[in-house]
VMD Tcl script that draws the C-alpha trace (Angstrom):
set ca {
  {-9.16 71.30 -53.72}
  {-5.83 71.17 -53.35}
  {-4.17 74.15 -54.73}
  {-0.93 72.53 -53.54}
  {-1.56 69.18 -55.48}
  {-2.69 70.90 -58.89}
  {0.46 73.46 -58.87}
  {2.73 70.06 -59.37}
  {0.63 68.02 -61.35}
  {1.00 70.74 -64.00}
  {4.33 71.55 -63.00}
  {5.22 67.85 -64.41}
  {3.19 68.72 -67.65}
  {5.36 72.25 -68.15}
  {8.42 70.17 -67.20}
  {7.22 67.12 -69.42}
  {6.47 69.23 -72.28}
  {9.77 72.03 -71.82}
  {12.41 68.81 -71.85}
  {10.47 66.08 -73.05}
  {10.18 63.40 -70.44}
  {7.38 61.28 -70.73}
  {7.83 59.83 -67.28}
  {7.38 63.82 -66.46}
  {4.40 63.45 -68.64}
  {2.99 59.99 -67.22}
  {2.94 61.05 -64.36}
  {0.41 63.79 -63.95}
  {-2.05 62.34 -66.58}
  {-4.60 59.36 -65.93}
  {-4.68 56.74 -68.00}
  {-8.01 57.79 -70.76}
  {-6.75 62.24 -70.94}
  {-9.14 63.80 -73.54}
  {-6.39 66.41 -74.32}
  {-8.03 69.04 -76.88}
  {-5.10 70.82 -78.44}
  {-6.21 73.66 -81.90}
  {-3.79 70.49 -84.13}
  {-6.27 67.55 -83.34}
  {-8.68 66.01 -79.81}
  {-6.64 62.53 -78.84}
  {-7.72 60.37 -76.31}
  {-5.71 58.21 -73.62}
  {-1.95 58.15 -72.15}
  {-0.12 56.82 -75.23}
  {-0.92 59.00 -78.34}
  {-1.09 61.66 -75.67}
  {2.82 60.93 -75.43}
  {3.63 60.58 -79.19}
  {2.06 63.89 -80.39}
  {3.34 65.89 -77.31}
  {7.07 64.50 -77.31}
  {7.29 62.22 -80.61}
  {5.27 64.20 -83.08}
  {6.93 67.20 -81.80}
  {10.05 69.40 -84.11}
  {13.07 70.06 -82.69}
  {13.05 72.54 -79.69}
  {14.79 74.68 -77.44}
  {12.28 76.15 -75.13}
  {10.36 76.44 -71.49}
  {6.78 78.21 -70.06}
  {6.95 80.67 -68.80}
  {3.38 80.54 -66.24}
  {2.51 84.38 -65.84}
  {-0.67 83.29 -64.04}
  {-2.80 80.82 -62.34}
  {-6.61 80.85 -60.94}
  {-7.91 77.54 -59.15}
  {-11.62 77.43 -58.54}
  {-13.48 74.10 -57.44}
  {-14.98 72.86 -61.61}
  {-10.93 73.12 -63.43}
  {-7.53 75.13 -62.86}
  {-5.67 77.70 -65.36}
  {-2.70 78.94 -66.83}
  {-1.56 81.33 -68.75}
  {1.78 82.26 -69.58}
  {3.99 82.37 -72.66}
  {6.20 79.77 -74.37}
  {9.55 80.64 -75.45}
  {12.99 79.81 -77.66}
  {13.57 77.71 -80.73}
  {11.06 75.51 -82.62}
  {13.84 73.71 -85.94}
  {16.30 76.57 -85.43}
  {13.24 78.88 -85.40}
  {12.19 82.50 -82.56}
  {9.57 81.21 -81.40}
  {7.05 83.19 -79.07}
  {3.59 82.42 -78.24}
  {0.68 83.05 -75.84}
  {-0.71 80.23 -74.32}
  {-4.29 79.23 -71.61}
  {-4.84 75.77 -70.27}
  {-7.57 74.49 -68.49}
  {-7.50 71.10 -66.39}
  {-9.68 69.55 -65.43}
  {-8.87 66.44 -62.58}
  {-9.74 63.27 -60.60}
  {-11.44 63.49 -57.27}
  {-9.14 62.92 -55.60}
  {-6.78 65.71 -57.94}
  {-4.30 63.36 -58.16}
  {-4.40 62.89 -62.36}
  {-5.14 65.02 -64.20}
  {-8.26 64.28 -66.61}
  {-8.55 66.42 -69.15}
  {-5.73 69.76 -70.40}
  {-7.43 72.02 -73.14}
  {-4.43 74.17 -75.12}
  {-5.47 77.21 -76.12}
  {-2.51 79.00 -78.04}
  {-2.18 82.99 -79.63}
  {1.10 83.51 -81.72}
}
mol new
graphics top color blue
foreach p $ca { graphics top sphere $p radius 0.5 }
foreach p [lrange $ca 0 end-1] q [lrange $ca 1 end] { graphics top cylinder $p $q radius 0.2 }
display resetview
């Protein structure tokens, strides 16, 4: 298990979300990504990018990480999404669970849990 590689992929995801950067997101995920989200489950990188970037309302927010836990099977990240969404304040707690390819070169599964 390479925590540094995992953290880099996770950071690409979080930064990609904060900046709406599809290239950063694409770099972090396997083409057959499985994304479990409270709104819906998505399979495949193109549908994932559409959901995460194109379908999101206008926002100026960032993910602030408070805790990272790495175990051989997965990594867990806890934190808050803070800022504004559609001009309204947002402060949402999240917990993401990440699974990786065998060589840890990409995220294969992301399960998102949120609480307002």
